[in-house]
C-alpha positions, 0 to 999 in steps of 0.5 A: 400291819405294823411289822416291817423288815428291812433287808439290808440296814445300810447307810440310810438305815438310822434315819429310816428306822428312826421315823418308822419307830416313831410311827409305831412300827416294830422294825427288824432288819439285817446287817453284819455291821456291829456298830450299826447293830448297836446304834439301831438296837438302842432305838428299838430295832431288832437286828439280825445278821445276814445269815439270819435273813430268814428269821428277819422275814418271819414276822413281816407284814411289809418288807423293804429290800435294800440289799443290792442285786447281783448278776442274776438279779435280786438275791432276796426273792431268789433265796428267800421266796419261801420265807416271804410267802410263809410270812404275812407280807402284803407289800414289798418296797424295793430300792433301786437306782436312777442309773437304770435309765442310762445316758439321756444327754441331759434330757428329762426321764420319768418312770415310763422312759426306756431303760438303757443302762450301760454299766454292769451294776445298773444292768443288775438293778434292772434285773433286780427290779424285774425279779421283784415285780415278777414275784409280786405279780405271781403271788399277789404281793404289792411291789413298789420300786423306788429308783433313788438318785445320788444320796446325800445327808448328814455324813455324806455331803459336799460340805464335809468334802470341802472341810476335809479338803477332798473337793475338786470342782469339775465343770462339764458343759450341759451336764446334770446330776440328780440327788435326794436327801436321806431324810426325804428317803426316810419320809417317803419310805415310811409314808409308803409303809403307813399309807394305803398299799401302793405299787409300781415304780417311782423316782426318788429325786429332788426338784433340781437336777444341777451340775456339780459346779452349781452344787459346789459353788453354792456350798462354798458360798454358804461357807463363805470360802473362796472356791478354787478354780474349777477343772474342765472335764474335757481336760481331765477325762482321758486320765480318769479311771473308767469307773469315774468316767462312766459316772460322768458320761451318764447325763439325765434330769430325773422327773419327780412329778409322780413322787410329789403327787403320791407322797407330797412335797419334799423336805429338801426340794433342792441341794440349796435347802439340803446343804444349808441345813447340813451346814447350820447343823455343822456350825451348831455342833462346832460351837457346842464343842468350843 
Protein backbone atom coordinates (compact mmCIF):
# COMPACT_ATOMS: atom_id res chain seq x y z
CA UNK A 1 0.00 0.00 0.00
CA UNK A 2 2.55 2.52 -1.20
CA UNK A 3 0.53 4.34 -3.87
CA UNK A 4 -0.89 7.64 -2.66
CA UNK A 5 -2.84 10.29 -4.54
CA UNK A 6 -3.03 13.85 -3.24
CA UNK A 7 -6.06 15.56 -4.72
CA UNK A 8 -5.16 19.23 -4.64
CA UNK A 9 -1.41 19.93 -4.60
CA UNK A 10 -1.48 23.27 -2.80
CA UNK A 11 0.90 25.37 -0.71
CA UNK A 12 2.00 22.54 1.60
CA UNK A 13 2.47 20.03 -1.22
CA UNK A 14 6.25 20.30 -1.58
CA UNK A 15 7.00 19.49 2.04
CA UNK A 16 4.38 16.74 2.16
CA UNK A 17 5.41 15.10 -1.11
CA UNK A 18 9.10 15.30 -0.19
CA UNK A 19 8.51 13.32 2.99
CA UNK A 20 6.30 10.77 1.24
CA UNK A 21 8.81 10.22 -1.56
CA UNK A 22 11.60 9.71 1.00
CA UNK A 23 9.41 7.09 2.69
CA UNK A 24 9.14 5.16 -0.55
CA UNK A 25 5.63 6.14 -1.65
CA UNK A 26 4.64 6.41 -5.29
CA UNK A 27 3.09 9.88 -5.12
CA UNK A 28 0.57 11.26 -7.59
CA UNK A 29 -1.34 14.49 -7.32
CA UNK A 30 -3.51 17.04 -9.09
CA UNK A 31 -2.77 20.69 -9.77
CA UNK A 32 -3.05 23.15 -12.65
CA UNK A 33 -0.13 25.26 -11.37
CA UNK A 34 2.66 24.75 -13.97
CA UNK A 35 5.43 25.93 -11.65
CA UNK A 36 4.28 23.55 -8.92
CA UNK A 37 3.99 20.72 -11.44
CA UNK A 38 7.58 21.31 -12.55
CA UNK A 39 8.99 21.43 -9.01
CA UNK A 40 7.11 18.31 -7.89
CA UNK A 41 7.97 16.36 -11.05
CA UNK A 42 11.65 16.90 -10.22
CA UNK A 43 11.30 15.12 -6.87
CA UNK A 44 9.44 12.19 -8.39
CA UNK A 45 5.78 13.18 -8.10
CA UNK A 46 3.49 12.28 -11.00
CA UNK A 47 1.22 15.26 -11.56
CA UNK A 48 -2.16 15.47 -13.23
CA UNK A 49 -4.33 18.44 -14.17
CA UNK A 50 -7.58 19.07 -12.35
CA UNK A 51 -9.38 17.62 -15.38
CA UNK A 52 -7.51 14.35 -14.86
CA UNK A 53 -8.42 13.63 -11.24
CA UNK A 54 -10.04 10.39 -12.36
CA UNK A 55 -6.64 9.20 -13.67
CA UNK A 56 -4.89 10.43 -10.53
CA UNK A 57 -7.16 8.25 -8.38
CA UNK A 58 -6.81 5.14 -10.53
CA UNK A 59 -3.81 3.49 -8.83
CA UNK A 60 -4.34 4.85 -5.32
CA UNK A 61 -4.14 2.75 -2.16
CA UNK A 62 -4.57 5.87 -0.07
CA UNK A 63 -5.92 9.32 -0.87
CA UNK A 64 -5.40 12.72 0.72
CA UNK A 65 -8.03 15.31 -0.19
CA UNK A 66 -6.97 18.95 0.13
CA UNK A 67 -9.42 20.30 -2.48
CA UNK A 68 -11.68 22.67 -0.54
CA UNK A 69 -15.41 22.03 -0.23
CA UNK A 70 -18.07 24.05 -1.98
CA UNK A 71 -21.56 24.94 -0.81
CA UNK A 72 -22.70 21.39 -1.54
CA UNK A 73 -19.92 19.68 0.41
CA UNK A 74 -16.95 17.68 -0.87
CA UNK A 75 -16.71 17.76 -4.68
CA UNK A 76 -14.29 14.81 -4.74
CA UNK A 77 -16.60 12.20 -3.22
CA UNK A 78 -19.53 13.77 -5.07
CA UNK A 79 -17.90 13.59 -8.51
CA UNK A 80 -15.36 10.76 -8.24
CA UNK A 81 -16.92 8.17 -5.94
CA UNK A 82 -16.98 5.62 -8.77
CA UNK A 83 -13.26 6.08 -9.45
CA UNK A 84 -12.40 5.76 -5.74
CA UNK A 85 -14.42 2.56 -5.43
CA UNK A 86 -12.77 1.13 -8.57
CA UNK A 87 -9.32 1.85 -7.12
CA UNK A 88 -7.62 -0.01 -4.25
CA UNK A 89 -8.23 2.84 -1.80
CA UNK A 90 -8.35 1.70 1.84
CA UNK A 91 -7.87 5.08 3.56
CA UNK A 92 -8.86 8.69 2.90
CA UNK A 93 -7.26 11.60 4.72
CA UNK A 94 -9.35 14.77 4.48
CA UNK A 95 -7.91 18.21 5.25
CA UNK A 96 -10.42 20.45 6.99
CA UNK A 97 -10.00 23.43 9.31
CA UNK A 98 -10.41 24.33 12.98
CA UNK A 99 -12.70 27.12 11.72
CA UNK A 100 -15.51 24.54 11.97
CA UNK A 101 -15.59 25.13 15.75
CA UNK A 102 -16.61 28.76 15.43
CA UNK A 103 -16.23 31.19 18.32
CA UNK A 104 -15.66 29.87 21.84
CA UNK A 105 -14.60 33.17 23.44
CA UNK A 106 -11.13 31.86 24.20
CA UNK A 107 -12.24 28.55 25.70
CA UNK A 108 -10.53 25.28 24.78
CA UNK A 109 -12.00 23.08 22.05
CA UNK A 110 -11.27 19.45 21.22
CA UNK A 111 -12.47 16.98 18.61
CA UNK A 112 -15.72 16.37 20.54
CA UNK A 113 -16.66 20.05 20.87
CA UNK A 114 -19.93 21.23 19.31
CA UNK A 115 -19.43 22.78 15.89
CA UNK A 116 -20.91 26.26 15.50
CA UNK A 117 -19.33 27.91 12.45
CA UNK A 118 -20.66 31.28 11.38
CA UNK A 119 -18.74 31.91 8.15
CA UNK A 120 -20.01 30.29 4.96
CA UNK A 121 -16.61 28.76 4.18
CA UNK A 122 -16.47 27.09 7.61
CA UNK A 123 -20.01 25.77 7.10
CA UNK A 124 -18.89 24.32 3.77
CA UNK A 125 -16.06 22.53 5.60
CA UNK A 126 -18.51 20.91 7.99
CA UNK A 127 -20.50 19.62 5.00
CA UNK A 128 -17.29 18.39 3.38
CA UNK A 129 -16.30 16.47 6.51
CA UNK A 130 -19.71 14.84 6.73
CA UNK A 131 -19.62 13.84 3.05
CA UNK A 132 -16.26 12.10 3.44
CA UNK A 133 -17.25 10.37 6.68
CA UNK A 134 -20.56 9.20 5.22
CA UNK A 135 -18.81 7.89 2.10
CA UNK A 136 -16.22 6.02 4.16
CA UNK A 137 -18.83 4.50 6.43
CA UNK A 138 -21.00 3.39 3.51
CA UNK A 139 -18.16 1.68 1.64
CA UNK A 140 -15.97 0.55 4.59
CA UNK A 141 -13.10 2.90 3.76
CA UNK A 142 -11.25 4.32 6.77
CA UNK A 143 -11.47 8.13 6.86
CA UNK A 144 -9.37 10.45 8.98
CA UNK A 145 -10.36 14.12 9.19
CA UNK A 146 -7.51 16.54 9.94
CA UNK A 147 -8.68 19.92 11.23
CA UNK A 148 -5.83 22.34 10.55
CA UNK A 149 -5.14 25.56 12.40
CA UNK A 150 -3.50 28.52 10.65
CA UNK A 151 -0.61 27.27 8.52
CA UNK A 152 2.79 28.94 8.56
CA UNK A 153 6.19 27.90 7.23
CA UNK A 154 9.09 28.76 4.98
CA UNK A 155 7.23 31.11 2.63
CA UNK A 156 4.29 32.22 4.76
CA UNK A 157 5.23 33.70 8.11
CA UNK A 158 5.41 36.83 10.20
CA UNK A 159 9.19 37.17 9.60
CA UNK A 160 8.55 37.80 5.91
CA UNK A 161 5.77 40.24 6.76
CA UNK A 162 8.13 42.24 8.97
CA UNK A 163 10.91 42.25 6.35
CA UNK A 164 8.48 43.38 3.64
CA UNK A 165 7.09 46.02 6.03
CA UNK A 166 3.56 44.59 5.79
CA UNK A 167 3.18 43.79 9.49
CA UNK A 168 0.75 45.83 11.58
CA UNK A 169 0.77 44.61 15.21
CA UNK A 170 -2.77 44.39 16.58
CA UNK A 171 -3.79 43.61 20.14
CA UNK A 172 -7.15 42.26 21.26
CA UNK A 173 -7.57 41.52 24.93
CA UNK A 174 -8.10 37.82 25.70
CA UNK A 175 -7.87 36.75 22.06
CA UNK A 176 -6.07 33.60 20.86
CA UNK A 177 -4.94 32.37 17.45
CA UNK A 178 -3.87 28.80 16.73
CA UNK A 179 -1.27 27.68 14.21
CA UNK A 180 0.65 24.71 12.83
CA UNK A 181 3.97 24.57 10.95
CA UNK A 182 3.88 23.05 7.47
CA UNK A 183 6.64 20.58 8.41
CA UNK A 184 4.49 19.24 11.23
CA UNK A 185 1.60 18.83 8.80
CA UNK A 186 3.89 16.89 6.45
CA UNK A 187 5.20 14.69 9.28
CA UNK A 188 1.77 13.86 10.66
CA UNK A 189 0.16 13.15 7.28
CA UNK A 190 3.08 10.98 6.15
CA UNK A 191 2.87 9.02 9.41
CA UNK A 192 -0.87 8.65 8.96
CA UNK A 193 -0.20 7.12 5.54
CA UNK A 194 2.60 4.88 6.77
CA UNK A 195 1.28 3.51 10.04
CA UNK A 196 -1.77 1.40 10.79
CA UNK A 197 -4.89 2.79 9.20
CA UNK A 198 -6.56 5.22 11.60
CA UNK A 199 -9.92 6.92 11.40
CA UNK A 200 -11.85 9.67 13.14
CA UNK A 201 -11.17 13.37 13.64
CA UNK A 202 -7.91 14.94 14.77
CA UNK A 203 -6.88 18.55 15.43
CA UNK A 204 -3.64 19.57 13.74
CA UNK A 205 -2.50 22.47 15.90
CA UNK A 206 0.56 23.27 18.00
CA UNK A 207 0.88 23.39 21.79
CA UNK A 208 0.60 27.13 22.32
CA UNK A 209 -2.43 29.17 21.26
CA UNK A 210 -1.36 32.80 21.51
CA UNK A 211 -2.34 36.35 20.72
CA UNK A 212 -1.18 37.96 17.51
CA UNK A 213 0.83 40.43 19.60
CA UNK A 214 2.71 37.63 21.41
CA UNK A 215 3.74 36.12 18.09
CA UNK A 216 4.68 39.43 16.49
CA UNK A 217 6.64 40.71 19.49
CA UNK A 218 8.61 37.46 19.63
CA UNK A 219 9.46 37.78 15.93
CA UNK A 220 10.69 41.35 16.39
CA UNK A 221 12.76 40.30 19.40
CA UNK A 222 14.65 37.49 17.60
CA UNK A 223 15.22 39.83 14.65
CA UNK A 224 16.54 42.44 17.08
CA UNK A 225 14.23 45.08 15.62
CA UNK A 226 12.19 47.54 17.65
CA UNK A 227 8.52 46.69 17.31
CA UNK A 228 6.27 49.62 16.32
CA UNK A 229 3.46 50.65 18.61
CA UNK A 230 0.64 48.15 18.36
CA UNK A 231 -2.92 49.10 17.42
CA UNK A 232 -5.79 48.23 19.72
CA UNK A 233 -8.38 46.10 17.95
CA UNK A 234 -11.23 48.02 19.58
CA UNK A 235 -10.03 51.21 17.89
CA UNK A 236 -9.99 49.81 14.36
CA UNK A 237 -12.66 47.11 14.13
CA UNK A 238 -15.47 49.48 12.99
CA UNK A 239 -13.43 50.23 9.83
CA UNK A 240 -12.35 46.64 9.17
CA UNK A 241 -13.75 44.76 6.17
CA UNK A 242 -16.33 42.17 7.24
CA UNK A 243 -14.10 39.26 6.26
CA UNK A 244 -11.22 40.43 8.44
CA UNK A 245 -13.50 41.33 11.34
CA UNK A 246 -15.05 37.85 11.31
CA UNK A 247 -11.54 36.40 11.41
CA UNK A 248 -10.81 38.34 14.60
CA UNK A 249 -14.17 37.58 16.18
CA UNK A 250 -13.41 33.84 16.23
CA UNK A 251 -11.56 33.07 19.45
CA UNK A 252 -10.68 29.59 20.69
CA UNK A 253 -7.78 27.52 22.03
CA UNK A 254 -7.40 24.27 20.10
CA UNK A 255 -6.54 21.17 22.14
CA UNK A 256 -4.00 18.93 20.38
CA UNK A 257 -3.75 16.16 23.01
CA UNK A 258 -5.18 13.53 20.66
CA UNK A 259 -2.72 14.52 17.93
CA UNK A 260 0.26 13.96 20.24
CA UNK A 261 -1.09 10.69 21.60
CA UNK A 262 -1.53 9.31 18.11
CA UNK A 263 1.39 10.87 16.22
CA UNK A 264 3.88 11.96 18.86
CA UNK A 265 5.58 15.25 19.67
CA UNK A 266 5.63 18.13 17.23
CA UNK A 267 8.76 19.31 15.43
CA UNK A 268 7.76 22.86 16.32
CA UNK A 269 5.67 22.75 19.54
CA UNK A 270 5.04 26.51 19.40
CA UNK A 271 5.55 29.60 17.25
CA UNK A 272 8.81 30.27 19.15
CA UNK A 273 10.61 27.22 17.81
CA UNK A 274 9.01 27.62 14.39
CA UNK A 275 9.87 31.30 13.92
CA UNK A 276 13.39 30.85 15.32
CA UNK A 277 14.05 28.14 12.73
CA UNK A 278 12.59 30.25 9.92
CA UNK A 279 14.74 33.26 10.88
CA UNK A 280 17.90 31.15 11.17
CA UNK A 281 17.27 29.83 7.65
CA UNK A 282 16.66 33.37 6.41
CA UNK A 283 19.97 34.55 7.90
CA UNK A 284 21.78 31.54 6.45
CA UNK A 285 20.42 32.16 2.94
CA UNK A 286 21.14 35.91 3.22
CA UNK A 287 24.77 35.29 4.20
CA UNK A 288 25.21 32.83 1.32
CA UNK A 289 24.14 35.54 -1.12
CA UNK A 290 26.73 38.02 0.17
